[in-house]
C-alpha positions as CSV (number, residue, x, y, z in Angstrom):
1,M,13.3,26.8,-1.9
2,N,12.3,26.2,-5.5
3,P,8.5,26.1,-5.6
4,F,8.4,23.9,-8.7
5,T,7.7,20.7,-6.8
6,H,4.7,22.3,-5.1
7,L,3.4,23.8,-8.4
8,F,3.9,20.4,-10.1
9,F,2.6,17.9,-7.6
10,L,-0.4,19.7,-6.1
11,P,-2.2,20.0,-9.5
12,L,-1.1,16.4,-10.4
13,L,-2.5,15.0,-7.1
14,T,-5.7,17.0,-7.6
15,T,-6.1,15.5,-11.1
16,I,-5.2,11.9,-9.9
17,Y,-7.7,12.1,-7.0
18,G,-10.5,13.5,-9.1
19,L,-10.0,11.2,-12.1
20,T,-9.5,8.0,-10.0
21,G,-12.6,8.9,-7.9
22,A,-14.7,9.6,-10.9
23,L,-13.8,6.4,-12.7
24,I,-14.5,4.3,-9.6
25,A,-17.8,6.1,-8.9
26,R,-18.9,5.6,-12.5
27,E,-18.0,1.9,-12.7
28,Q,-18.9,1.0,-9.1
29,P,-21.3,3.7,-7.7
30,D,-21.9,1.6,-4.5
31,N,-18.2,1.7,-3.7
32,A,-17.6,4.5,-1.1
33,V,-13.9,4.7,-2.0
34,G,-14.7,6.4,-5.3
35,W,-16.8,9.1,-3.6
36,L,-14.2,9.6,-0.9
37,L,-11.5,10.2,-3.5
38,L,-13.8,12.7,-5.2
39,V,-14.1,14.6,-1.8
40,V,-10.3,14.4,-1.5
41,G,-9.9,15.8,-5.0
42,L,-12.3,18.7,-4.2
43,G,-10.4,19.4,-1.0
44,S,-7.1,19.3,-3.0
45,A,-8.5,21.7,-5.7
46,L,-9.7,24.2,-3.0
47,T,-6.3,24.0,-1.3
48,L,-4.6,24.8,-4.6
49,V,-6.9,27.7,-5.4
50,S,-6.9,29.2,-2.0
51,G,-3.1,28.9,-1.6
52,A,-2.5,30.3,-5.1
53,Y,-4.8,33.3,-4.5
54,A,-3.2,34.1,-1.2
55,E,0.3,34.0,-2.8
56,F,-0.9,36.1,-5.7
57,N,-2.1,38.8,-3.3
58,R,1.0,38.6,-1.2
59,F,3.6,39.0,-4.0
60,V,1.7,40.6,-6.9
61,A,-1.3,42.5,-5.8
62,Q,0.3,43.2,-2.4
63,S,-3.1,43.5,-0.8
64,E,-3.5,42.9,2.9
65,S,-7.4,42.8,3.2
66,G,-10.5,42.1,1.2
67,F,-13.2,39.5,1.3
68,M,-11.6,37.2,-1.3
69,L,-8.2,37.4,0.4
70,D,-9.8,36.7,3.8
71,L,-11.8,33.8,2.4
72,S,-8.6,32.3,0.8
73,L,-6.6,32.7,4.0
74,W,-9.5,31.1,6.0
75,L,-9.9,28.1,3.6
76,D,-6.1,27.6,3.6
77,K,-6.3,27.1,7.4
78,W,-8.4,23.9,7.2
79,I,-9.3,22.6,3.7
80,W,-5.8,20.9,3.4
81,I,-7.0,18.4,6.1
82,L,-9.2,16.5,3.7
83,P,-6.6,15.6,1.1
84,S,-4.0,15.0,3.8
85,V,-5.9,12.8,6.1
86,L,-8.7,11.0,4.2
87,P,-6.4,8.9,1.9
88,L,-4.6,7.6,5.0
89,T,-7.7,6.8,7.0
90,G,-11.1,6.5,5.3
91,V,-9.8,5.3,1.9
92,L,-7.6,2.6,3.5
93,L,-10.3,1.6,5.9
94,L,-12.9,1.0,3.2
95,F,-10.5,-0.4,0.5
96,P,-11.2,-2.3,-1.8
97,D,-15.0,-2.9,-1.7
98,G,-16.2,0.3,0.0
99,H,-17.1,-1.5,3.2
100,L,-15.5,-1.9,6.6
101,P,-13.6,-5.2,7.2
102,S,-16.4,-6.1,9.7
103,P,-18.9,-4.2,11.9
104,R,-16.4,-4.4,14.7
105,W,-14.4,-1.6,12.9
106,R,-17.1,1.0,13.3
107,W,-15.4,2.5,16.3
108,L,-12.4,3.3,14.1
109,A,-14.7,5.0,11.5
110,W,-16.2,7.1,14.4
111,I,-12.7,8.1,15.7
112,T,-11.7,9.1,12.1
113,G,-14.8,11.2,11.7
114,I,-14.5,12.9,15.1
115,G,-10.8,13.5,14.6
116,I,-11.3,15.1,11.1
117,V,-14.2,17.3,12.3
118,G,-12.3,18.3,15.4
119,V,-9.1,19.4,13.5
120,I,-11.2,21.2,10.9
121,I,-13.2,23.2,13.5
122,A,-10.2,24.0,15.7
123,S,-8.0,25.1,12.7
124,A,-10.8,27.1,11.1
125,F,-11.5,29.3,14.1
126,Y,-8.2,29.3,16.0
127,P,-7.4,33.1,16.3
128,E,-3.6,32.9,16.1
129,P,-1.2,31.5,13.5
130,L,-0.3,27.8,13.8
131,P,3.4,27.6,12.6
132,D,3.8,24.1,14.0
133,Y,1.1,23.0,11.5
134,G,2.6,24.9,8.6
135,L,0.0,27.8,9.0
136,P,2.0,31.0,9.7
137,D,-0.7,33.4,8.4
138,R,-3.4,35.2,10.3
139,N,-6.9,33.8,10.6
140,P,-9.4,36.5,9.5
141,Y,-12.3,34.5,11.0
142,G,-10.7,33.3,14.2
143,I,-12.6,33.6,17.5
144,P,-10.7,35.9,19.9
145,G,-10.0,34.4,23.3
146,S,-10.6,30.8,22.2
147,E,-6.9,29.8,22.1
148,N,-7.1,27.4,25.2
149,V,-10.3,25.7,24.2
150,L,-9.6,25.3,20.5
151,G,-5.9,24.4,21.3
152,F,-7.2,21.5,23.5
153,V,-9.6,20.4,20.7
154,L,-6.9,20.6,18.1
155,N,-4.4,18.5,20.1
156,S,-7.0,15.9,21.1
157,A,-8.4,15.6,17.6
158,S,-4.8,15.3,16.2
159,G,-4.2,12.4,18.6
160,L,-7.4,10.7,17.4
161,L,-6.2,11.0,13.8
162,V,-2.8,9.5,14.6
163,A,-4.7,6.5,16.1
164,S,-6.9,6.4,13.1
165,V,-4.0,6.2,10.6
166,L,-2.4,3.4,12.6
167,G,-5.7,1.6,12.9
168,S,-6.4,2.0,9.2
169,F,-3.1,0.4,8.3
170,G,-3.9,-2.4,10.7
171,A,-7.2,-2.9,9.1
172,V,-5.6,-3.3,5.6
173,T,-3.1,-5.8,7.1
174,L,-5.8,-7.9,8.8
175,R,-8.0,-7.8,5.7
176,F,-5.1,-9.0,3.6
177,R,-4.4,-11.9,5.9
178,A,-8.0,-13.1,5.7
179,A,-8.5,-12.3,2.0
180,S,-8.5,-14.7,-0.9
181,G,-9.1,-14.6,-4.7
182,V,-9.6,-11.2,-6.3
183,Q,-9.7,-9.3,-3.1
184,R,-6.3,-10.6,-2.1
185,T,-4.8,-9.5,-5.5
186,Q,-6.4,-6.1,-5.0
187,L,-4.8,-5.7,-1.6
188,K,-1.4,-6.8,-3.1
189,W,-1.5,-3.8,-5.5
190,L,-2.0,-1.5,-2.5
191,L,0.7,-3.2,-0.4
192,Y,3.1,-3.2,-3.4
193,A,2.8,0.5,-3.9
194,A,3.0,1.2,-0.2
195,A,6.2,-0.9,0.1
196,L,7.9,1.0,-2.7
197,V,6.9,4.3,-1.0
198,L,8.2,3.0,2.4
199,V,11.6,2.1,0.9
200,A,11.8,5.5,-0.8
201,L,10.9,7.3,2.4
202,I,13.5,5.4,4.4
203,A,16.2,6.1,1.8
204,T,15.2,9.8,1.8
205,T,15.4,9.9,5.6
206,V,18.9,8.4,5.6
207,L,20.1,10.9,3.0
208,W,18.5,13.7,5.0
209,Q,20.6,12.7,8.0
210,V,23.7,12.5,5.9
211,Y,23.1,15.9,4.2
212,P,21.0,17.9,6.6
213,D,21.9,21.3,5.2
214,R,21.4,20.7,1.5
215,P,18.3,22.6,0.2
216,I,17.8,19.8,-2.4
217,M,16.8,17.5,0.5
218,I,13.7,19.4,1.1
219,E,12.8,19.2,-2.5
220,L,13.6,15.5,-2.5
221,G,11.3,15.0,0.5
222,I,8.4,16.7,-1.3
223,I,9.0,14.6,-4.4
224,V,9.1,11.3,-2.6
225,T,6.0,12.1,-0.4
226,S,3.9,13.5,-3.2
227,G,5.0,11.0,-5.7
228,G,4.4,8.2,-3.2
229,V,0.8,9.3,-2.6
230,T,0.3,9.5,-6.4
231,L,1.6,6.0,-6.8
232,I,-0.7,4.6,-4.0
233,I,-3.8,6.3,-5.4
234,V,-3.0,4.9,-8.9
235,A,-2.6,1.5,-7.4
236,I,-5.9,1.8,-5.6
237,G,-7.6,2.7,-8.9
238,I,-6.0,-0.2,-10.8
239,A,-7.0,-2.6,-8.0
240,I,-10.7,-1.5,-7.8
241,L,-11.3,-1.1,-11.5
242,R,-9.7,-4.5,-12.0
243,H,-8.8,-4.4,-15.7
244,Q,-7.3,-7.9,-15.6
245,L,-5.3,-6.7,-12.5
246,W,-2.3,-7.7,-14.5
247,D,0.2,-10.2,-12.9
248,V,1.1,-8.4,-9.7
249,D,3.0,-11.4,-8.3
250,T,5.4,-11.3,-11.3
251,L,5.8,-7.6,-10.9
252,I,6.5,-7.9,-7.2
253,S,9.0,-10.8,-7.9
254,R,10.9,-8.8,-10.4
255,T,11.0,-5.7,-8.2
256,L,12.4,-7.8,-5.3
257,V,14.9,-9.6,-7.4
258,Y,16.4,-6.6,-9.2
259,G,16.0,-4.2,-6.3
260,L,17.9,-6.5,-3.9
261,L,20.4,-7.4,-6.7
262,T,21.1,-3.7,-7.3
263,L,21.7,-3.1,-3.5
264,I,24.0,-6.1,-3.2
265,M,26.0,-5.1,-6.3
266,I,26.5,-1.6,-5.0
267,G,27.4,-2.9,-1.6
268,M,29.9,-5.4,-3.0
269,Y,31.6,-2.7,-5.1
270,V,31.9,-0.2,-2.3
271,L,33.1,-2.8,0.3
272,T,35.7,-4.2,-2.2
273,V,37.1,-0.8,-3.1
274,S,37.1,0.3,0.5
275,F,38.8,-2.9,1.7
276,L,41.5,-2.8,-0.9
277,S,42.1,1.0,-0.3
278,V,42.6,0.4,3.4
279,L,44.7,-2.8,2.9
280,F,47.1,-1.3,0.4
281,D,46.9,2.3,1.7
282,G,45.7,4.5,-1.1
283,D,43.3,4.8,-4.1
284,N,44.0,3.1,-7.4
285,L,42.0,2.5,-10.6
286,L,43.0,-1.2,-10.3
287,Y,40.8,-1.5,-7.2
288,S,37.7,-0.3,-9.1
289,L,38.5,-2.8,-11.9
290,I,38.8,-5.6,-9.4
291,A,35.5,-4.7,-7.7
292,T,33.8,-4.4,-11.1
293,G,35.1,-7.8,-12.1
294,L,33.9,-9.4,-8.8
295,V,30.4,-7.9,-9.3
296,A,30.3,-9.2,-12.9
297,V,31.3,-12.7,-11.9
298,S,28.8,-12.8,-9.1
299,F,25.9,-11.3,-10.9
300,Q,24.4,-14.5,-12.5
301,A,24.8,-16.6,-9.3
302,L,23.2,-13.9,-7.1
303,R,20.4,-13.3,-9.6
304,D,19.6,-17.1,-9.6
305,M,19.7,-17.3,-5.8
306,L,17.4,-14.2,-5.4
307,Q,15.0,-15.5,-8.1
308,G,14.7,-18.8,-6.3
309,W,14.1,-17.1,-3.0
310,T,11.4,-14.8,-4.3
311,S,9.8,-17.6,-6.3
312,R,9.5,-19.7,-3.1
313,L,8.2,-16.6,-1.2
314,L,5.5,-15.7,-3.7
315,F,4.7,-18.9,-5.5
316,G,5.7,-21.7,-3.0
317,H,7.1,-25.0,-4.3
318,R,5.2,-25.1,-7.5
319,D,8.2,-26.4,-9.4
320,N,9.2,-29.0,-6.9
321,A,6.5,-31.7,-6.5
322,Y,8.8,-33.9,-4.4
323,L,9.0,-31.2,-1.6
324,V,5.2,-30.7,-1.7
325,M,4.7,-34.5,-1.2
326,Q,7.4,-34.6,1.5
327,H,5.6,-31.8,3.4
328,L,2.3,-33.5,3.0
329,S,3.7,-36.8,4.3
330,A,5.1,-35.0,7.3
331,Q,1.7,-33.4,8.0
332,L,-0.1,-36.7,7.7
333,G,1.9,-38.7,10.2
334,P,0.8,-41.9,11.8
335,T,-0.9,-40.0,14.6
336,T,-3.2,-37.9,12.3
337,A,-6.9,-38.6,12.9
338,V,-8.9,-39.8,9.9
339,D,-11.2,-36.8,10.0
340,N,-8.2,-34.4,9.7
341,V,-6.6,-36.0,6.6
342,L,-8.5,-34.1,4.0
343,P,-8.4,-30.6,5.7
344,A,-4.7,-31.1,6.3
345,S,-4.2,-32.1,2.7
346,V,-5.9,-29.0,1.1
347,T,-4.1,-26.7,3.6
348,V,-0.7,-28.1,2.6
349,I,-1.5,-27.9,-1.1
350,A,-2.7,-24.3,-0.8
351,D,0.2,-23.3,1.4
352,A,2.9,-25.0,-0.7
353,L,1.6,-23.5,-4.0
354,R,0.5,-20.1,-2.5
355,L,-3.0,-20.6,-3.7
356,P,-6.0,-18.5,-2.5
357,Y,-8.4,-21.4,-2.5
358,A,-8.2,-25.2,-2.5
359,A,-10.9,-27.8,-1.8
360,V,-11.7,-31.5,-2.1
361,M,-15.1,-32.7,-3.4
362,L,-16.1,-36.3,-2.7
363,R,-18.7,-38.1,-4.8
364,F,-21.6,-39.4,-2.8
365,K,-24.7,-40.9,-4.4
366,G,-23.8,-39.5,-7.8
367,R,-23.2,-35.9,-6.5
368,D,-19.9,-34.2,-5.5
369,Q,-20.1,-32.8,-2.0
370,L,-17.6,-30.5,-0.3
371,A,-15.4,-32.5,2.1
372,A,-12.6,-30.0,3.0
373,A,-11.6,-26.5,1.9
374,F,-8.9,-23.8,2.5
375,P,-9.5,-21.2,3.8
376,V,-12.1,-22.6,6.1
377,S,-13.9,-19.2,6.4
378,D,-14.5,-19.1,2.6
379,S,-15.2,-22.9,2.2
380,K,-18.5,-22.4,0.4
381,L,-17.4,-19.3,-1.6
382,R,-15.7,-21.1,-4.5
383,P,-13.9,-18.6,-6.8
384,S,-15.3,-18.3,-10.3
385,N,-11.9,-18.9,-11.9
386,S,-11.2,-22.1,-10.0
387,E,-10.2,-25.3,-11.9
388,T,-11.2,-28.9,-11.2
389,F,-9.1,-32.0,-11.4
390,P,-10.6,-35.5,-11.1
391,L,-9.6,-37.7,-8.1
392,V,-9.3,-41.3,-9.4
393,Y,-9.0,-44.4,-7.3
394,Q,-8.7,-47.8,-8.9
395,S,-9.9,-46.4,-12.3
396,E,-13.0,-44.9,-10.6
397,T,-13.5,-41.2,-10.2
398,I,-14.3,-40.6,-6.5
399,G,-14.4,-36.8,-6.5
400,Q,-12.6,-33.6,-7.5
401,L,-9.7,-31.4,-6.4
402,V,-10.7,-27.7,-6.8
403,L,-7.9,-25.2,-7.1
404,A,-8.0,-21.4,-7.7
405,P,-5.1,-19.8,-9.4
406,R,-3.3,-16.7,-7.9
407,S,-4.5,-14.5,-10.8
408,R,-7.1,-14.6,-13.5
409,D,-4.6,-15.1,-16.3
410,E,-2.8,-18.0,-14.6
411,S,-3.5,-21.6,-15.4
412,F,-2.3,-24.9,-14.0
């Protein structure tokens, strides 16, 4: 196997971890995510150095003993756990503000810590090689006779880490569902990167099943995995440092449109050529020309259809006021209680336009007071970038409609 991918991605990941962690720690020293990424970067650097020194002694110096070699082999047994596990557990659990989603998630933090410490201790002192964990070398500091005890600790702690990874992804999902404003946009960056990586991993898995004996597939797996981790860490850095956060919704929309369009175009071409080949029994250049023509004719219509679908998915019915009013009318039927009219109205407006915050302020004794807001949990936390619109009845201003755009650069 060509070692180029390892030699390229491990230094790259080490640099990305360290640089992103340093920038976050400098800009937001109270955010634990930056310090965790620095720890991950240190672990990745030690993994690189220890592995490189061990390989140097094996193939160049051809030494089989010595303090530095033993230390490198010992570090190589366990230091890899930090850069492999922390980004998928602690970083996700604390993203984006460096705090747990709520005190109820402390149990998951404890499970993560116990799992990491357990795997480190068991790997560091297990006396035999661990080929199932990719550790075929001897352990110079292993404790003889401890195989049963440390093996049990290793398996138990590994189970805890699996639960921790699943729980951390669950925490991100729940945090996203409850988030609004800037934090929701931050989480979108992470989920956008994770979705791209997931699609790439699925595609790689399919190719691996189709071409299981191709050595290039191992290299492709390393590239997708390492490149995916790099992409996610960069997305975390962009989200936390928040330099305008750019327009992530537009980026997601274009990715969905042209990604799906590419897949559909390829599928149409392959199906058309295959169908004509089977129907007329044989291959012919004419079949390819027909398929190409069909794809060209369908391109604009499919693009418009996908653009409309993604626009409704991400931005709601912002370009169709009639549908918004129709939905509002359906929600405010004749059986709606008077006290529920305003809460239902702001909920429909926020949902139809995919807004993170909407509220109605009613004027009472010369002061505007909050009458209804969406989401209810953040009703008093009005975003700083929100805009107000006067509510007028019979030429008299009776209050305000408060709306928060999806991103800082967006305006109504």
